[in-house]
Each structure stands twice: as structure tokens, then as C-alpha cells.
C-alpha positions as CSV (number, residue, x, y, z in Angstrom):
1,M,0.0,0.0,0.0
2,F,2.7,2.5,0.9
3,D,4.5,1.7,-2.4
4,N,1.6,3.4,-4.1
5,L,1.2,6.4,-1.7
6,L,4.0,8.6,-3.1
7,P,3.0,8.1,-6.7
8,A,-0.6,8.8,-5.8
9,L,0.3,12.0,-4.0
10,A,2.5,13.1,-6.9
11,L,-0.4,12.5,-9.3
12,M,-2.7,14.5,-7.1
13,L,-0.3,17.4,-7.2
14,V,-0.1,17.2,-11.0
15,L,-3.9,17.2,-11.3
16,E,-4.4,20.0,-8.9
17,G,-1.8,22.1,-10.6
18,A,-3.3,21.7,-14.0
19,L,-6.3,24.0,-13.5
20,P,-4.3,27.0,-12.2
21,L,-1.7,26.5,-15.0
22,L,-4.2,26.1,-17.9
23,L,-7.1,28.3,-16.7
24,P,-5.9,30.7,-13.9
25,K,-9.0,33.0,-14.1
26,V,-11.4,30.0,-13.7
27,W,-9.3,28.7,-10.8
28,R,-9.3,32.1,-9.1
29,D,-13.0,32.6,-9.5
30,T,-13.7,29.1,-8.2
31,F,-11.4,29.6,-5.2
32,A,-13.1,33.0,-4.5
33,R,-16.5,31.2,-4.4
34,L,-15.1,28.5,-2.1
35,I,-13.8,30.9,0.5
36,S,-17.3,32.5,0.7
37,F,-18.9,29.2,1.8
38,N,-19.7,28.7,5.4
39,D,-18.1,25.8,7.4
40,G,-21.0,23.4,6.8
41,Q,-20.9,23.9,3.1
42,L,-17.1,23.4,3.1
43,R,-17.4,20.2,5.1
44,F,-20.1,18.9,2.7
45,M,-17.8,19.6,-0.2
46,G,-15.0,17.8,1.6
47,L,-17.2,14.8,2.3
48,L,-18.5,14.7,-1.3
49,S,-14.9,14.8,-2.6
50,I,-13.9,11.9,-0.3
51,V,-17.0,9.8,-1.3
52,V,-16.4,10.4,-5.1
53,G,-12.7,9.5,-4.6
54,L,-13.5,6.3,-2.8
55,I,-16.0,5.3,-5.4
56,G,-13.4,6.0,-8.1
57,L,-10.9,3.9,-6.3
58,L,-13.4,1.0,-6.0
59,L,-14.1,1.2,-9.7
60,V,-10.5,1.1,-10.9
61,S,-9.2,-1.5,-8.4
């Protein structure tokens, strides 16, 4: 499991860096909207992200 952890983290950084590199205005606008959310909305977005990620992992493994 730990053999895959560093490549997974590296891939995450590549994917997260793609939007600010390719579409900086879209990224900035999206980030501005995110910081205006209250704590409950941010927690829900985090939970949704985790659930979608886990479903994706289940589908590819």
C-alpha cells in the first residue's frame, strides 16, 4: 500500500496544478467562491470529494 502512496500524492499534485496552469481565471473565480462558503458547506464539499474519490478507487481496483 505504501508503495503506491507517493505516486498517488504526486499524481494528485499534477492534477491539482493543471487548472491554475491552464485556466488561472477560472481557478481564481472558483477559489473565491469556495472561500465565501460557510463551514457546513465546506465540510459537505470535503465529504463529497472523499466519497467520489473512494467510489473512483473502487471502480479502478
